[in-house]
Steps between C-alpha positions, in 0.01 A plus 500: 500500500634844404466810713445847357554843649268789428646741242552863598296615201337347193438569134129493584540788747676709236223434246217570746660832591508601132170393338539755218819327388300178470217672310744660257693178426658464157263223387182320600704191595735698727205682659322169565807342663578803718134509605506134603816545705345806668202291613683177588376351830255781567118483535467631141597159362265311730564260784436166668316545830569248776337466841622303798246233593605500865220641717758656732676675212292580191790692340440633146786505249515667158749351252537757221566374149832550323516649151693197364676720248843372398648852538386537862774474765249343743370224274623194317699313766280190501464496121880525475539193723264298281697598189834412660370160613394428142847593370665286769338195341664592168861556608765241426805417716739694273688827520304815413632828367378858540528762225348848463419665166460879517381763255701818429345806666473666157201272436310605815263750338422260215436210740280712727279586204476141373536285809306194390686475168850572626481302824402201285790574265733510801376154604532368144849639433647377830347151485586453131860596578528238774331232290725576199816459709352188658445338158862567399707181547797717596321608817233243591329337203169468681188694599537643854215595732453873559292697752486871406375775732438860393603783733465864398647685796829599654559544873403869480172417321658615174383346172735213416341213300696176525448124497631261766551149359562172679657252258557127558855368474396239249221428257309259279661404170319454169498126570319554829805427715623708793834672447692651790684827443875444487752708690612802298718810522206736555342605825161432347376213283577703189743789426333817623651741245388281213150477653487879526563539126238239404247644746548851361457372146179310578343791689595756234370280219170466684489875565550585133238242398243657734578847365477386137161340571373823657435328833756714681479875447795705633427817700475818295841656444696180562788448254443129440803454275734658756339290777550173309858586402578592861350177633702289258821682590482439876549186707181362648528380858455129557599419855574142603493441873667217688317168445250384760612236746223266388121466482452615862687825428278551194190460715629757749567740213152446359357578841678837508471619142219354291208684656681815612334839457676827421552580869408315819337684787790409728735712290293812567650688795235764545261757355528871579160673487657843553749468215279265295785255448566125516831355622616148425808279512687375197817309420760699311660235280742760365632531856549132593130452578492739797160574654406864440196720541313696234228761548259587221202731470189286548384579147833381358488184714155417361614577144799267533290225659236533226742450212558141620133399469480242222244493219181317593542124479866515399690187612816601688633147561554277198665164436687374198693200369404173664310703763265655242138437586388241245603151611726631779414238761535217248848619399614536860366153585695353205821673611461367854459151355813542284697616805361210704353739754167474685207686352393825663207481739164601359335831577318523831227756556572682825198681653529875539449470876799264527724737302400787728591292804835387355612844381353741753392282792143620440212270589188622325269362768701616804332783690747785574304580816456169685766304308271205421422353157147632520478755217218432258450667162166681499522736201701563183454858383588581137430869429463456124229237553310737726526764225367250244207416725412867531 
């Protein structure tokens, strides 16, 4: 069971103190998300009403509903655990590698204006690069498994789109056999500088194709030719981190990074009503990762937070290679058989009440007043249903 301290301030408090910022959001999607976060776990989203059945107690408890939005710092913990458990049943006892594909900052304005198209292109270019190197007999000669996670933020809430990839140290050959990655002279599975060149080429080709098709329209006044020439002339950053220690280290990483939001509430130090500012902690990676403090005007804090809200329905975690969705479990089962390893255990449905108990030590039926398991659900209030009835 994990224990959690109460944050000094929250994103929700900032938003509730500045309703006009929410109303004037850049798009309907951003406005909707900010509105949900503002109302998370308040009476506006409804509640479950419990009453203690003990005659000596009779305590009444309101359990306010969460917004369940994936951008909300308060929500998603239990959903994250379910996702991680599913991935645990798909990992193999091999080495895993971690690589990050970033976009040059010169593309920021173009990406902001065409997020759905260019986030997808970022996924495509990075995964195709890894798969191309995997197919090459010089490097692996097999199809690796890849888990890709989109992040769009830096530590200071700046706009910094990049993809974190977890890549298996081995793959499935064209003959359906498992092939282990051999020891090489590179820190990563494949040479990083060579990957950077291929990645740049694949992204730029996709970018030009979208422009030629009229799907991507540059901002007025942008010198597209100069932009493209400049992007081709610079090195694109592909950063290979030290390989994971094994499947357990991958699981720990997934727990920290896959369902992260732009900023957690625990990083917020405080809100100044007098100065209308928000202060938060960040790691300065340019200064050996030292913890530092930044203070922004509340309006600027909300603007920076808002630019990391994804397009509606956009999938931020994707899988490729032998981990791609179609036939994934069959392929993994076949590999386990080839490696003479036991099959992974089947999925087990864990009740929500059990997950609450395991993670937070919360017993839904325990009365906070008398301490007995005597709470009984008497009402579920959904405000939108009441509005429909009226």
